[in-house]
C-alpha positions in Angstrom: 4.3 8.7 -25.0 5.0 6.6 -28.1 6.7 8.0 -31.2 3.6 7.8 -33.5 1.5 9.7 -30.9 4.2 12.4 -30.7 4.5 12.6 -34.5 0.8 13.1 -35.0 0.4 15.5 -32.1 -1.9 13.3 -30.2 -2.2 13.6 -26.4 -0.7 10.8 -24.2 -3.0 8.0 -23.3 -4.3 8.5 -19.8 -5.8 5.7 -17.6 -8.3 6.6 -15.0 -7.6 3.9 -12.5 -10.2 4.9 -9.9 -13.1 4.4 -12.3 -12.0 1.0 -13.6 -13.5 -2.3 -12.6 -11.6 -5.4 -11.5 -11.7 -7.0 -15.0 -10.4 -3.8 -16.6 -7.6 -3.4 -14.1 -6.6 -7.0 -14.7 -6.5 -6.5 -18.4 -4.5 -3.3 -18.0 -2.1 -5.0 -15.7 -1.5 -7.8 -18.1 -1.2 -5.4 -21.0 1.3 -3.0 -19.3 3.4 -5.7 -17.6 3.5 -9.0 -19.6 6.1 -10.5 -17.2 3.3 -10.8 -14.5 2.4 -14.2 -15.9 5.9 -15.4 -14.9 5.8 -13.6 -11.5 2.4 -15.1 -10.5 2.4 -18.9 -10.1 -1.0 -19.7 -11.7 -0.4 -23.4 -11.6 -0.3 -23.7 -7.8 -3.5 -21.8 -7.4 -7.0 -23.2 -7.1 -8.7 -22.7 -10.5 -12.0 -22.0 -8.8 -10.6 -19.3 -6.4 -9.3 -16.4 -8.4 -8.8 -14.0 -5.3 -5.2 -15.2 -4.4 -4.1 -14.7 -8.0 -5.6 -11.2 -8.1 -3.9 -10.3 -4.8 -0.5 -11.6 -6.2 -1.0 -9.5 -9.3 -1.9 -6.5 -7.2 1.2 -6.8 -5.0 3.4 -7.4 -8.1 2.0 -4.2 -9.8 2.2 -2.2 -6.5 6.0 -2.8 -6.4 6.4 -0.7 -9.6 6.1 3.0 -9.9 3.7 5.4 -11.7 0.5 4.1 -13.3 1.5 0.5 -12.7 1.6 1.2 -9.0 -1.8 2.9 -9.1 -3.3 -0.2 -10.9 -1.8 -2.5 -8.3 -3.0 -0.4 -5.4 -6.5 -0.2 -6.9 -6.6 -4.0 -7.4 -5.6 -4.5 -3.7 -8.2 -1.9 -2.6 -11.0 -3.7 -4.5 -9.8 -7.1 -3.1 -9.7 -6.0 0.5 -12.9 -6.8 2.5 -13.6 -3.2 3.7 -11.8 -1.3 1.0 -8.9 -0.1 3.2 -5.4 -1.4 2.7 -3.4 -2.8 5.6 0.1 -4.2 5.5 0.2 -8.0 5.3 0.8 -9.7 8.7 4.3 -10.7 7.7 5.3 -7.0 7.0 8.3 -6.0 9.1 11.1 -3.5 8.4 12.5 -3.7 11.9 13.9 -6.4 14.2 12.1 -4.8 17.1 8.5 -6.1 17.3 7.4 -5.1 20.8 7.9 -1.8 22.6 9.6 -1.6 26.0 7.6 -0.4 29.0 9.3 3.0 28.8 8.5 3.3 25.1 4.9 2.4 25.8 4.7 5.1 28.4 6.3 7.8 26.2 4.4 6.9 23.0 2.0 9.5 21.7 -1.6 8.6 21.1 -2.7 8.8 17.5 -6.4 8.9 16.7 -7.9 8.8 14.1 -5.2 7.1 12.1 -4.8 5.7 8.7 -2.2 3.5 6.9 -1.6 4.2 3.3 0.5 2.5 0.6 2.4 5.6 -0.7 4.5 6.0 -3.8 6.0 9.2 -5.3 8.0 9.8 -8.4 10.6 7.1 -9.1 10.8 6.0 -5.4 9.3 2.5 -4.6 6.1 2.2 -2.6 6.2 2.3 1.2 3.7 2.1 3.9 2.9 5.4 5.7 0.8 6.2 8.7 -0.9 9.5 9.3 -3.3 10.9 11.9 -3.8 13.4 14.8 -1.2 13.1 17.6 -2.1 13.7 21.2 1.1 14.4 23.0 2.7 17.6 24.4 6.2 16.9 22.8 5.1 15.9 19.3 3.7 17.8 16.4 -0.1 17.7 16.1 -0.1 15.6 12.9 2.0 12.6 11.9 3.0 11.5 8.4 5.7 8.9 8.9 7.0 5.7 7.3 5.7 2.6 8.9 8.3 0.1 10.0 6.2 -2.4 12.0 2.5 -2.7 12.9 1.9 -4.6 16.2 -1.8 -5.4 15.9 -2.0 -7.2 19.3 -0.6 -4.3 21.2 -2.3 -1.6 19.1 1.0 0.1 18.5 3.1 0.9 15.5 6.8 1.5 15.0 7.6 4.4 12.7 10.6 6.4 11.7 9.7 8.8 14.6 9.4 6.0 17.2 6.6 4.0 18.7 3.0 5.4 18.6 -0.2 4.1 20.2 -3.1 3.7 17.9 -6.6 4.7 18.7 -9.6 4.7 16.3 -9.0 4.0 12.7 -10.3 6.3 9.9 
């Protein structure tokens, strides 16, 4: 809250990100974070295709915390074809990219599942996976940090280990 708003007893300005359109989100992103113009290379982009610029702005804002993160995540949601966010294909927090045969056999089956871009407090955003687990040795629900998503195998590496993915929410 700014000093004049505190002095006059006005409530803090709140932004309802979920109800904003793409143009309003872009204006809010440029207003809240003027260094975006330096982070996004507008000169290398096609002037008739604005989508890559909006996606870059969304990722730049999603790397922040608080309302800036919510603005970036909402831009990315609106730019995704089906409205659901997925990690980019180059996303990888682990050197291991394929499970062994033993890990494939022991991996629990998770269906339905969902991947979310999650941010809390002052911690940076991270990809999390959640869903119902079908395995006798695992808890019935999973909410774990995603380390790698192997789309070809239909498996994901999490903090808890490899999991097999079923139907997506």
